[in-house]
KOLMAR-551381 format. One record per residue (C-alpha): residue in one letter; residue number from 0; z, y, x. Coordinates in nm, 3 decimals, padded with zeros to 5 digits. Each point is the difference from the previous one (the first is absolute). Example, Ala and Ser with C-alpha at 12.3 -4.5 7.8 and 13.67 -1.06 7.14 Angstrom:
! residues 2
resn->a resi->0 zz->00.780 yy->-00.450 xx->01.230
resn->s resi->1 zz->-00.066 yy->00.344 xx->00.137
***
This chain:
! residues 402
resn->x resi->0 zz->08.506 yy->13.494 xx->09.907
resn->x resi->1 zz->00.092 yy->00.148 xx->-00.313
resn->x resi->2 zz->00.046 yy->-00.351 xx->-00.190
resn->x resi->3 zz->00.207 yy->-00.105 xx->00.297
resn->x resi->4 zz->00.245 yy->00.314 xx->-00.039
resn->x resi->5 zz->00.037 yy->-00.062 xx->-00.373
resn->x resi->6 zz->00.089 yy->-00.380 xx->00.074
resn->x resi->7 zz->00.271 yy->00.135 xx->00.233
resn->x resi->8 zz->00.122 yy->00.251 xx->-00.235
resn->x resi->9 zz->00.024 yy->-00.272 xx->-00.274
resn->x resi->10 zz->00.185 yy->-00.211 xx->00.201
resn->x resi->11 zz->00.245 yy->00.261 xx->00.093
resn->x resi->12 zz->00.053 yy->00.114 xx->-00.356
resn->x resi->13 zz->00.090 yy->-00.393 xx->-00.088
resn->x resi->14 zz->00.259 yy->00.012 xx->00.282
resn->x resi->15 zz->00.185 yy->00.299 xx->-00.089
resn->x resi->16 zz->00.367 yy->-00.054 xx->-00.103
resn->x resi->17 zz->-00.060 yy->-00.377 xx->00.160
resn->x resi->18 zz->00.193 yy->-00.101 xx->00.298
resn->x resi->19 zz->-00.274 yy->-00.232 xx->00.169
resn->x resi->20 zz->00.069 yy->-00.217 xx->00.291
resn->x resi->21 zz->-00.264 yy->-00.028 xx->00.252
resn->x resi->22 zz->00.155 yy->-00.370 xx->00.091
resn->x resi->23 zz->-00.037 yy->-00.164 xx->-00.328
resn->x resi->24 zz->-00.328 yy->-00.168 xx->-00.069
resn->x resi->25 zz->-00.101 yy->-00.063 xx->-00.343
resn->x resi->26 zz->-00.361 yy->-00.146 xx->-00.157
resn->x resi->27 zz->-00.226 yy->00.239 xx->-00.094
resn->x resi->28 zz->-00.298 yy->-00.234 xx->-00.077
resn->x resi->29 zz->-00.041 yy->-00.368 xx->00.003
resn->x resi->30 zz->-00.288 yy->-00.277 xx->00.019
resn->x resi->31 zz->00.153 yy->-00.335 xx->00.080
resn->x resi->32 zz->-00.212 yy->-00.241 xx->00.188
resn->x resi->33 zz->-00.168 yy->-00.273 xx->-00.204
resn->x resi->34 zz->-00.270 yy->-00.207 xx->00.177
resn->x resi->35 zz->-00.369 yy->00.046 xx->00.171
resn->x resi->36 zz->-00.249 yy->00.070 xx->-00.297
resn->x resi->37 zz->-00.332 yy->-00.037 xx->00.102
resn->x resi->38 zz->-00.182 yy->00.104 xx->-00.311
resn->x resi->39 zz->00.092 yy->00.142 xx->-00.340
resn->x resi->40 zz->-00.122 yy->-00.045 xx->-00.331
resn->x resi->41 zz->-00.162 yy->00.363 xx->-00.024
resn->x resi->42 zz->-00.217 yy->-00.086 xx->00.325
resn->x resi->43 zz->00.168 yy->00.285 xx->00.170
resn->x resi->44 zz->00.192 yy->-00.219 xx->00.243
resn->x resi->45 zz->-00.094 yy->00.027 xx->00.375
resn->x resi->46 zz->-00.072 yy->-00.373 xx->00.018
resn->x resi->47 zz->00.054 yy->-00.010 xx->00.358
resn->x resi->48 zz->00.240 yy->00.044 xx->00.298
resn->x resi->49 zz->00.050 yy->00.336 xx->00.117
resn->x resi->50 zz->-00.145 yy->00.093 xx->00.379
resn->x resi->51 zz->-00.004 yy->00.354 xx->00.171
resn->x resi->52 zz->00.086 yy->00.145 xx->-00.335
resn->x resi->53 zz->00.214 yy->00.273 xx->-00.118
resn->x resi->54 zz->00.168 yy->-00.032 xx->-00.351
resn->x resi->55 zz->00.150 yy->00.269 xx->-00.180
resn->x resi->56 zz->00.257 yy->-00.080 xx->-00.285
resn->x resi->57 zz->00.112 yy->00.235 xx->-00.232
resn->x resi->58 zz->00.385 yy->00.039 xx->-00.090
resn->x resi->59 zz->00.188 yy->00.226 xx->-00.216
resn->x resi->60 zz->00.362 yy->00.124 xx->00.090
resn->x resi->61 zz->00.250 yy->-00.055 xx->-00.298
resn->x resi->62 zz->00.226 yy->00.251 xx->00.132
resn->x resi->63 zz->00.034 yy->00.316 xx->00.230
resn->x resi->64 zz->00.086 yy->-00.070 xx->00.366
resn->x resi->65 zz->-00.001 yy->00.161 xx->00.342
resn->x resi->66 zz->-00.088 yy->-00.304 xx->00.188
resn->x resi->67 zz->-00.200 yy->-00.324 xx->-00.019
resn->x resi->68 zz->-00.092 yy->-00.316 xx->00.133
resn->x resi->69 zz->-00.246 yy->-00.275 xx->-00.105
resn->x resi->70 zz->00.096 yy->-00.390 xx->00.009
resn->x resi->71 zz->-00.317 yy->-00.213 xx->00.093
resn->x resi->72 zz->-00.002 yy->-00.339 xx->-00.096
resn->x resi->73 zz->-00.095 yy->-00.335 xx->00.175
resn->x resi->74 zz->00.278 yy->-00.215 xx->-00.192
resn->x resi->75 zz->-00.243 yy->-00.234 xx->-00.149
resn->x resi->76 zz->-00.212 yy->-00.060 xx->00.309
resn->x resi->77 zz->00.008 yy->-00.285 xx->00.269
resn->x resi->78 zz->-00.139 yy->00.207 xx->00.273
resn->x resi->79 zz->00.092 yy->00.336 xx->00.166
resn->x resi->80 zz->-00.226 yy->00.316 xx->-00.144
resn->x resi->81 zz->-00.083 yy->00.274 xx->00.244
resn->x resi->82 zz->00.002 yy->00.358 xx->-00.118
resn->x resi->83 zz->-00.239 yy->00.240 xx->00.193
resn->x resi->84 zz->00.133 yy->00.342 xx->-00.149
resn->x resi->85 zz->00.154 yy->00.139 xx->-00.302
resn->x resi->86 zz->00.013 yy->00.332 xx->-00.164
resn->x resi->87 zz->00.135 yy->00.181 xx->-00.335
resn->x resi->88 zz->-00.149 yy->00.276 xx->-00.199
resn->x resi->89 zz->00.057 yy->00.178 xx->-00.329
resn->x resi->90 zz->-00.246 yy->-00.003 xx->-00.301
resn->x resi->91 zz->-00.046 yy->00.258 xx->-00.223
resn->x resi->92 zz->-00.019 yy->00.026 xx->-00.379
resn->x resi->93 zz->-00.347 yy->-00.045 xx->00.015
resn->x resi->94 zz->00.028 yy->-00.314 xx->00.243
resn->x resi->95 zz->-00.131 yy->00.205 xx->00.301
resn->x resi->96 zz->00.224 yy->-00.059 xx->00.339
resn->x resi->97 zz->00.163 yy->00.344 xx->00.086
resn->x resi->98 zz->-00.130 yy->00.166 xx->00.325
resn->x resi->99 zz->00.252 yy->00.014 xx->00.265
resn->x resi->100 zz->00.229 yy->-00.255 xx->-00.172
resn->x resi->101 zz->-00.087 yy->-00.306 xx->00.224
resn->x resi->102 zz->00.247 yy->-00.161 xx->00.220
resn->x resi->103 zz->00.004 yy->-00.291 xx->00.225
resn->x resi->104 zz->00.257 yy->-00.286 xx->-00.033
resn->x resi->105 zz->00.168 yy->-00.163 xx->00.261
resn->x resi->106 zz->00.180 yy->-00.333 xx->00.056
resn->x resi->107 zz->00.254 yy->00.011 xx->00.261
resn->x resi->108 zz->-00.170 yy->00.308 xx->00.143
resn->x resi->109 zz->-00.344 yy->-00.157 xx->00.027
resn->x resi->110 zz->-00.312 yy->00.052 xx->-00.210
resn->x resi->111 zz->-00.120 yy->-00.379 xx->00.008
resn->x resi->112 zz->00.251 yy->-00.291 xx->-00.109
resn->x resi->113 zz->00.016 yy->-00.384 xx->-00.030
resn->x resi->114 zz->00.170 yy->-00.124 xx->-00.317
resn->x resi->115 zz->00.120 yy->-00.344 xx->00.076
resn->x resi->116 zz->-00.071 yy->-00.294 xx->-00.271
resn->x resi->117 zz->00.216 yy->00.001 xx->-00.267
resn->x resi->118 zz->00.150 yy->00.373 xx->00.043
resn->x resi->119 zz->-00.021 yy->00.337 xx->-00.138
resn->x resi->120 zz->-00.022 yy->00.305 xx->00.237
resn->x resi->121 zz->00.168 yy->00.358 xx->-00.062
resn->x resi->122 zz->-00.180 yy->00.311 xx->00.145
resn->x resi->123 zz->00.188 yy->00.233 xx->00.181
resn->x resi->124 zz->00.158 yy->00.273 xx->-00.219
resn->x resi->125 zz->-00.217 yy->00.310 xx->-00.049
resn->x resi->126 zz->00.134 yy->00.361 xx->-00.121
resn->x resi->127 zz->-00.254 yy->00.037 xx->-00.304
resn->x resi->128 zz->00.155 yy->00.159 xx->-00.306
resn->x resi->129 zz->-00.160 yy->-00.147 xx->-00.303
resn->x resi->130 zz->00.048 yy->00.107 xx->-00.389
resn->x resi->131 zz->00.092 yy->-00.239 xx->-00.294
resn->x resi->132 zz->-00.346 yy->-00.158 xx->-00.104
resn->x resi->133 zz->-00.202 yy->00.138 xx->00.313
resn->x resi->134 zz->-00.291 yy->-00.240 xx->00.111
resn->x resi->135 zz->-00.034 yy->-00.096 xx->00.335
resn->x resi->136 zz->-00.237 yy->-00.244 xx->00.168
resn->x resi->137 zz->00.070 yy->-00.211 xx->00.317
resn->x resi->138 zz->-00.272 yy->-00.114 xx->00.210
resn->x resi->139 zz->00.013 yy->-00.295 xx->00.233
resn->x resi->140 zz->-00.264 yy->-00.101 xx->00.255
resn->x resi->141 zz->-00.068 yy->-00.383 xx->00.048
resn->x resi->142 zz->-00.144 yy->-00.060 xx->00.343
resn->x resi->143 zz->-00.020 yy->-00.384 xx->-00.044
resn->x resi->144 zz->-00.111 yy->-00.253 xx->-00.250
resn->x resi->145 zz->00.274 yy->00.018 xx->-00.277
resn->x resi->146 zz->00.058 yy->-00.142 xx->-00.310
resn->x resi->147 zz->00.336 yy->00.155 xx->-00.104
resn->x resi->148 zz->00.191 yy->-00.181 xx->-00.268
resn->x resi->149 zz->00.074 yy->00.309 xx->-00.178
resn->x resi->150 zz->-00.004 yy->00.165 xx->-00.356
resn->x resi->151 zz->-00.352 yy->00.032 xx->-00.085
resn->x resi->152 zz->-00.091 yy->00.331 xx->-00.149
resn->x resi->153 zz->-00.271 yy->00.261 xx->-00.004
resn->x resi->154 zz->-00.025 yy->00.164 xx->00.371
resn->x resi->155 zz->-00.247 yy->00.226 xx->00.201
resn->x resi->156 zz->-00.173 yy->-00.191 xx->00.268
resn->x resi->157 zz->-00.180 yy->00.153 xx->00.283
resn->x resi->158 zz->-00.151 yy->-00.150 xx->00.329
resn->x resi->159 zz->00.180 yy->00.052 xx->00.344
resn->x resi->160 zz->00.326 yy->00.164 xx->00.088
resn->x resi->161 zz->-00.005 yy->00.322 xx->-00.230
resn->x resi->162 zz->00.379 yy->00.007 xx->-00.087
resn->x resi->163 zz->-00.014 yy->00.351 xx->00.173
resn->x resi->164 zz->-00.244 yy->00.146 xx->-00.255
resn->x resi->165 zz->00.148 yy->00.210 xx->-00.291
resn->x resi->166 zz->-00.324 yy->-00.125 xx->-00.211
resn->x resi->167 zz->-00.130 yy->-00.370 xx->00.084
resn->x resi->168 zz->-00.360 yy->-00.002 xx->00.086
resn->x resi->169 zz->-00.216 yy->-00.197 xx->-00.202
resn->x resi->170 zz->00.269 yy->-00.172 xx->-00.163
resn->x resi->171 zz->-00.031 yy->-00.234 xx->-00.289
resn->x resi->172 zz->00.224 yy->-00.085 xx->-00.281
resn->x resi->173 zz->00.100 yy->-00.388 xx->-00.010
resn->x resi->174 zz->00.246 yy->-00.217 xx->-00.094
resn->x resi->175 zz->00.188 yy->-00.168 xx->00.300
resn->x resi->176 zz->00.325 yy->-00.041 xx->00.160
resn->x resi->177 zz->00.235 yy->00.307 xx->00.049
resn->x resi->178 zz->00.256 yy->-00.092 xx->00.258
resn->x resi->179 zz->00.215 yy->00.304 xx->-00.076
resn->x resi->180 zz->00.251 yy->-00.165 xx->-00.241
resn->x resi->181 zz->00.252 yy->00.260 xx->-00.014
resn->x resi->182 zz->00.052 yy->00.399 xx->00.058
resn->x resi->183 zz->00.373 yy->00.060 xx->00.089
resn->x resi->184 zz->00.160 yy->00.344 xx->-00.010
resn->x resi->185 zz->00.298 yy->00.177 xx->00.112
resn->x resi->186 zz->00.140 yy->00.333 xx->-00.041
resn->x resi->187 zz->00.001 yy->-00.049 xx->-00.386
resn->x resi->188 zz->00.240 yy->00.072 xx->-00.273
resn->x resi->189 zz->-00.005 yy->-00.355 xx->-00.083
resn->x resi->190 zz->00.319 yy->-00.218 xx->00.029
resn->x resi->191 zz->-00.080 yy->-00.301 xx->-00.240
resn->x resi->192 zz->-00.280 yy->-00.206 xx->00.028
resn->x resi->193 zz->-00.184 yy->-00.203 xx->-00.286
resn->x resi->194 zz->-00.208 yy->-00.303 xx->00.080
resn->x resi->195 zz->-00.223 yy->-00.092 xx->-00.290
resn->x resi->196 zz->-00.068 yy->-00.383 xx->00.060
resn->x resi->197 zz->-00.285 yy->-00.177 xx->-00.219
resn->x resi->198 zz->-00.362 yy->-00.071 xx->-00.044
resn->x resi->199 zz->-00.297 yy->00.181 xx->-00.122
resn->x resi->200 zz->00.230 yy->00.150 xx->-00.282
resn->x resi->201 zz->00.186 yy->00.178 xx->00.286
resn->x resi->202 zz->-00.259 yy->00.046 xx->00.217
resn->x resi->203 zz->-00.192 yy->00.214 xx->-00.268
resn->x resi->204 zz->-00.327 yy->-00.230 xx->-00.082
resn->x resi->205 zz->-00.193 yy->00.181 xx->-00.272
resn->x resi->206 zz->00.132 yy->00.325 xx->00.082
resn->x resi->207 zz->-00.241 yy->00.297 xx->00.105
resn->x resi->208 zz->-00.104 yy->-00.048 xx->00.350
resn->x resi->209 zz->00.145 yy->00.237 xx->00.276
resn->x resi->210 zz->00.213 yy->00.195 xx->-00.264
resn->x resi->211 zz->00.330 yy->-00.166 xx->00.064
resn->x resi->212 zz->00.047 yy->-00.105 xx->-00.350
resn->x resi->213 zz->00.198 yy->-00.325 xx->00.014
resn->x resi->214 zz->00.309 yy->-00.017 xx->-00.164
resn->x resi->215 zz->00.194 yy->00.035 xx->00.335
resn->x resi->216 zz->-00.188 yy->00.295 xx->00.112
resn->x resi->217 zz->00.043 yy->00.166 xx->-00.352
resn->x resi->218 zz->00.365 yy->-00.091 xx->-00.001
resn->x resi->219 zz->00.029 yy->00.186 xx->00.342
resn->x resi->220 zz->-00.144 yy->00.315 xx->-00.146
resn->x resi->221 zz->00.234 yy->-00.028 xx->-00.291
resn->x resi->222 zz->00.310 yy->-00.034 xx->00.233
resn->x resi->223 zz->-00.109 yy->00.309 xx->00.221
resn->x resi->224 zz->-00.065 yy->00.234 xx->-00.320
resn->x resi->225 zz->00.356 yy->-00.104 xx->-00.104
resn->x resi->226 zz->00.291 yy->00.163 xx->00.192
resn->x resi->227 zz->00.211 yy->-00.334 xx->-00.067
resn->x resi->228 zz->-00.285 yy->-00.214 xx->00.186
resn->x resi->229 zz->-00.084 yy->00.235 xx->00.299
resn->x resi->230 zz->00.186 yy->-00.256 xx->00.245
resn->x resi->231 zz->-00.227 yy->-00.281 xx->-00.063
resn->x resi->232 zz->-00.300 yy->-00.145 xx->00.191
resn->x resi->233 zz->-00.206 yy->-00.270 xx->-00.125
resn->x resi->234 zz->-00.184 yy->-00.271 xx->00.185
resn->x resi->235 zz->-00.272 yy->-00.192 xx->-00.192
resn->x resi->236 zz->-00.037 yy->-00.355 xx->00.136
resn->x resi->237 zz->-00.177 yy->-00.160 xx->-00.286
resn->x resi->238 zz->-00.295 yy->-00.232 xx->00.105
resn->x resi->239 zz->-00.258 yy->-00.061 xx->-00.248
resn->x resi->240 zz->-00.060 yy->-00.389 xx->-00.095
resn->x resi->241 zz->00.350 yy->-00.058 xx->00.170
resn->x resi->242 zz->00.219 yy->-00.293 xx->-00.110
resn->x resi->243 zz->00.366 yy->-00.095 xx->00.028
resn->x resi->244 zz->-00.051 yy->-00.370 xx->00.082
resn->x resi->245 zz->-00.351 yy->-00.073 xx->00.060
resn->x resi->246 zz->-00.235 yy->00.114 xx->00.243
resn->x resi->247 zz->-00.215 yy->00.283 xx->-00.159
resn->x resi->248 zz->-00.103 yy->00.331 xx->00.130
resn->x resi->249 zz->00.223 yy->00.045 xx->00.316
resn->x resi->250 zz->00.302 yy->-00.195 xx->00.080
resn->x resi->251 zz->00.212 yy->-00.113 xx->-00.294
resn->x resi->252 zz->00.269 yy->00.205 xx->-00.136
resn->x resi->253 zz->00.305 yy->-00.206 xx->00.205
resn->x resi->254 zz->-00.184 yy->00.018 xx->00.303
resn->x resi->255 zz->-00.100 yy->00.366 xx->00.021
resn->x resi->256 zz->00.338 yy->00.113 xx->-00.129
resn->x resi->257 zz->00.156 yy->00.076 xx->00.344
resn->x resi->258 zz->-00.312 yy->00.180 xx->00.175
resn->x resi->259 zz->-00.080 yy->00.200 xx->-00.334
resn->x resi->260 zz->00.338 yy->00.078 xx->-00.149
resn->x resi->261 zz->00.293 yy->-00.052 xx->00.258
resn->x resi->262 zz->-00.195 yy->00.161 xx->00.288
resn->x resi->263 zz->-00.071 yy->00.327 xx->-00.202
resn->x resi->264 zz->00.188 yy->00.286 xx->00.189
resn->x resi->265 zz->00.307 yy->00.126 xx->-00.209
resn->x resi->266 zz->-00.067 yy->-00.233 xx->-00.279
resn->x resi->267 zz->00.301 yy->00.040 xx->-00.251
resn->x resi->268 zz->-00.160 yy->-00.147 xx->-00.322
resn->x resi->269 zz->-00.270 yy->-00.221 xx->-00.118
resn->x resi->270 zz->-00.174 yy->-00.061 xx->-00.340
resn->x resi->271 zz->-00.123 yy->-00.345 xx->-00.031
resn->x resi->272 zz->-00.299 yy->-00.065 xx->-00.255
resn->x resi->273 zz->-00.178 yy->-00.303 xx->00.118
resn->x resi->274 zz->-00.094 yy->-00.326 xx->-00.178
resn->x resi->275 zz->-00.273 yy->00.051 xx->-00.215
resn->x resi->276 zz->-00.248 yy->-00.167 xx->00.234
resn->x resi->277 zz->00.225 yy->-00.322 xx->00.018
resn->x resi->278 zz->00.048 yy->-00.014 xx->-00.384
resn->x resi->279 zz->-00.371 yy->00.012 xx->-00.062
resn->x resi->280 zz->-00.177 yy->-00.327 xx->-00.038
resn->x resi->281 zz->-00.123 yy->-00.152 xx->00.312
resn->x resi->282 zz->-00.379 yy->-00.095 xx->00.003
resn->x resi->283 zz->-00.022 yy->-00.210 xx->00.308
resn->x resi->284 zz->00.099 yy->-00.341 xx->-00.102
resn->x resi->285 zz->00.154 yy->-00.057 xx->00.352
resn->x resi->286 zz->00.212 yy->00.290 xx->-00.045
resn->x resi->287 zz->00.371 yy->-00.041 xx->-00.136
resn->x resi->288 zz->00.097 yy->00.199 xx->-00.316
resn->x resi->289 zz->00.364 yy->00.132 xx->00.072
resn->x resi->290 zz->00.228 yy->-00.023 xx->-00.272
resn->x resi->291 zz->00.223 yy->00.276 xx->-00.127
resn->x resi->292 zz->00.289 yy->-00.116 xx->00.165
resn->x resi->293 zz->-00.168 yy->-00.006 xx->00.317
resn->x resi->294 zz->-00.106 yy->00.377 xx->-00.013
resn->x resi->295 zz->00.361 yy->00.070 xx->-00.116
resn->x resi->296 zz->00.123 yy->-00.177 xx->00.309
resn->x resi->297 zz->-00.254 yy->00.201 xx->00.206
resn->x resi->298 zz->00.166 yy->00.335 xx->-00.149
resn->x resi->299 zz->00.359 yy->-00.167 xx->00.093
resn->x resi->300 zz->-00.128 yy->-00.011 xx->00.345
resn->x resi->301 zz->-00.119 yy->00.342 xx->00.019
resn->x resi->302 zz->00.323 yy->00.128 xx->-00.156
resn->x resi->303 zz->00.234 yy->-00.178 xx->00.250
resn->x resi->304 zz->-00.229 yy->00.119 xx->00.313
resn->x resi->305 zz->-00.011 yy->00.351 xx->-00.132
resn->x resi->306 zz->00.386 yy->00.049 xx->-00.068
resn->x resi->307 zz->00.089 yy->-00.192 xx->00.322
resn->x resi->308 zz->-00.164 yy->00.310 xx->00.187
resn->x resi->309 zz->00.190 yy->00.249 xx->-00.240
resn->x resi->310 zz->-00.336 yy->00.084 xx->-00.202
resn->x resi->311 zz->00.096 yy->00.105 xx->-00.383
resn->x resi->312 zz->-00.239 yy->-00.208 xx->-00.206
resn->x resi->313 zz->-00.198 yy->00.106 xx->-00.318
resn->x resi->314 zz->-00.177 yy->-00.241 xx->-00.187
resn->x resi->315 zz->-00.320 yy->00.052 xx->-00.240
resn->x resi->316 zz->-00.094 yy->-00.206 xx->-00.291
resn->x resi->317 zz->-00.333 yy->-00.158 xx->00.001
resn->x resi->318 zz->-00.261 yy->00.180 xx->-00.188
resn->x resi->319 zz->-00.208 yy->-00.160 xx->-00.299
resn->x resi->320 zz->-00.311 yy->-00.133 xx->00.072
resn->x resi->321 zz->-00.140 yy->-00.213 xx->-00.292
resn->x resi->322 zz->-00.384 yy->00.013 xx->00.035
resn->x resi->323 zz->00.016 yy->00.000 xx->00.383
resn->x resi->324 zz->-00.245 yy->-00.243 xx->00.156
resn->x resi->325 zz->00.266 yy->-00.241 xx->00.119
resn->x resi->326 zz->00.227 yy->00.051 xx->-00.306
resn->x resi->327 zz->00.067 yy->-00.277 xx->-00.254
resn->x resi->328 zz->00.288 yy->-00.125 xx->-00.219
resn->x resi->329 zz->00.201 yy->-00.188 xx->00.292
resn->x resi->330 zz->-00.038 yy->00.298 xx->00.235
resn->x resi->331 zz->00.124 yy->00.217 xx->-00.296
resn->x resi->332 zz->00.303 yy->-00.237 xx->-00.034
resn->x resi->333 zz->00.075 yy->00.048 xx->00.364
resn->x resi->334 zz->-00.007 yy->00.371 xx->-00.010
resn->x resi->335 zz->00.241 yy->-00.003 xx->-00.281
resn->x resi->336 zz->00.221 yy->-00.215 xx->00.171
resn->x resi->337 zz->00.006 yy->00.201 xx->00.334
resn->x resi->338 zz->00.048 yy->00.314 xx->-00.183
resn->x resi->339 zz->00.291 yy->-00.152 xx->-00.222
resn->x resi->340 zz->00.165 yy->-00.079 xx->00.343
resn->x resi->341 zz->-00.049 yy->00.331 xx->00.129
resn->x resi->342 zz->00.156 yy->00.187 xx->-00.271
resn->x resi->343 zz->00.294 yy->-00.280 xx->-00.027
resn->x resi->344 zz->00.081 yy->00.071 xx->00.363
resn->x resi->345 zz->-00.011 yy->00.367 xx->-00.006
resn->x resi->346 zz->00.357 yy->00.061 xx->00.087
resn->x resi->347 zz->-00.087 yy->-00.167 xx->00.341
resn->x resi->348 zz->-00.253 yy->00.248 xx->00.069
resn->x resi->349 zz->00.037 yy->00.381 xx->00.076
resn->x resi->350 zz->-00.254 yy->00.080 xx->-00.253
resn->x resi->351 zz->-00.255 yy->-00.144 xx->-00.257
resn->x resi->352 zz->-00.315 yy->00.135 xx->-00.088
resn->x resi->353 zz->-00.146 yy->-00.138 xx->-00.330
resn->x resi->354 zz->-00.394 yy->00.071 xx->00.078
resn->x resi->355 zz->-00.055 yy->-00.300 xx->-00.279
resn->x resi->356 zz->00.134 yy->00.212 xx->-00.280
resn->x resi->357 zz->-00.120 yy->00.330 xx->00.110
resn->x resi->358 zz->-00.381 yy->-00.160 xx->00.068
resn->x resi->359 zz->-00.027 yy->-00.220 xx->-00.314
resn->x resi->360 zz->-00.259 yy->00.121 xx->-00.276
resn->x resi->361 zz->00.206 yy->00.099 xx->-00.316
resn->x resi->362 zz->-00.017 yy->-00.272 xx->-00.222
resn->x resi->363 zz->-00.128 yy->-00.237 xx->00.250
resn->x resi->364 zz->00.259 yy->-00.049 xx->00.287
resn->x resi->365 zz->-00.159 yy->-00.260 xx->00.181
resn->x resi->366 zz->-00.312 yy->00.249 xx->00.062
resn->x resi->367 zz->-00.006 yy->00.260 xx->00.272
resn->x resi->368 zz->-00.032 yy->00.355 xx->-00.192
resn->x resi->369 zz->-00.398 yy->00.008 xx->-00.088
resn->x resi->370 zz->-00.032 yy->00.351 xx->00.073
resn->x resi->371 zz->00.191 yy->-00.021 xx->00.357
resn->x resi->372 zz->-00.171 yy->-00.281 xx->00.173
resn->x resi->373 zz->-00.326 yy->-00.048 xx->00.150
resn->x resi->374 zz->-00.153 yy->-00.273 xx->-00.232
resn->x resi->375 zz->00.115 yy->-00.290 xx->00.183
resn->x resi->376 zz->00.317 yy->-00.041 xx->-00.200
resn->x resi->377 zz->00.172 yy->-00.008 xx->00.344
resn->x resi->378 zz->-00.013 yy->00.322 xx->00.166
resn->x resi->379 zz->00.118 yy->00.338 xx->-00.121
resn->x resi->380 zz->-00.221 yy->00.313 xx->00.037
resn->x resi->381 zz->00.124 yy->00.346 xx->00.111
resn->x resi->382 zz->00.157 yy->00.085 xx->-00.307
resn->x resi->383 zz->00.186 yy->-00.360 xx->00.007
resn->x resi->384 zz->00.108 yy->00.046 xx->00.339
resn->x resi->385 zz->00.124 yy->00.333 xx->-00.104
resn->x resi->386 zz->00.218 yy->-00.165 xx->-00.287
resn->x resi->387 zz->00.122 yy->-00.263 xx->00.257
resn->x resi->388 zz->00.120 yy->00.280 xx->00.233
resn->x resi->389 zz->00.169 yy->00.175 xx->-00.293
resn->x resi->390 zz->00.186 yy->-00.349 xx->-00.113
resn->x resi->391 zz->00.102 yy->-00.030 xx->00.365
resn->x resi->392 zz->00.136 yy->00.381 xx->00.078
resn->x resi->393 zz->00.343 yy->-00.043 xx->-00.204
resn->x resi->394 zz->00.084 yy->-00.324 xx->00.193
resn->x resi->395 zz->-00.079 yy->00.167 xx->00.349
resn->x resi->396 zz->00.181 yy->00.336 xx->-00.096
resn->x resi->397 zz->00.308 yy->-00.188 xx->-00.104
resn->x resi->398 zz->00.041 yy->-00.138 xx->00.368
resn->x resi->399 zz->00.068 yy->00.361 xx->00.098
resn->x resi->400 zz->-00.040 yy->00.199 xx->00.315
resn->x resi->401 zz->00.257 yy->-00.002 xx->00.250
***
């Protein structure tokens, strides 16, 4: 109970001087659906459907708020999905569920729900004050055999319907689908919503697991620490392995744009940083290699669709990747051509973030900073993501607060 009281106090302190609107919903955490992944390279994947089991999924609230709701996804499935029950609980700094903090979630007033094929489902709002950075966990019971095509991640898995248990009995840690695709918050100080759209470099591959060290996460904390940036909420909708044009991990960037960007509640701005997986040389002879002109045309499509909905568009240049597994001379030429187009068209955007320049190794601009990457010449480490966040910060602050 002490941890819960501290959490409530932190949330109250964050909101002092703000004028929160309980009717306005903004993103607090995101994990866009991808596809069913039965196995994983690290052998931690569950490798089978769920049935008569409870899945507990970890979330982290990006900002303080007074109310929450969760978004469940069945958007990539061809069949309806039955939910037996769901709950939310606070997690303390040691990773332990906080006694007395568990609340059951409802859907149209009922604890059970049926999500139609190709649809999401929002839970009913619940008064549940959270502090910025606070960890939560959502438990979902699957009564039937199910293979949800959601975002695969590390979850806790327990037998039977135990969503009402503060601590899951005999739970094991596995990689499985987490059907909570978003945490949405209201009663916040946020008046601007930044959607960061991209691939693994945006999702945060290579960052310390469970510590919110992606560049959007670190940017969110930098904005909260700056009096000029406290009006912002940040939604990270990056998907590792995602591509703009070809099928990769998750629907291609053009296909998922409406779902993962335009449907984000309160969205006002977007940072586009995607294309390196299209630029890298393809290994499958049956797969067509996109030209730089096609990648640029995809950017034009995203720009037109975002601006048509009133979003302000900020574009990031593609990071150096010489030495990466799918890099070669032709791929580097494509990257340089795309970055040249981005810089030449800067006046058409509401902002430009030159990640390319920021992340180049001094004296070797085609190579990602050696001390700030994980060793694959493609993904930054925590320090590299911090540099990306610092590079993005001025471009976001220039957008101002209403």
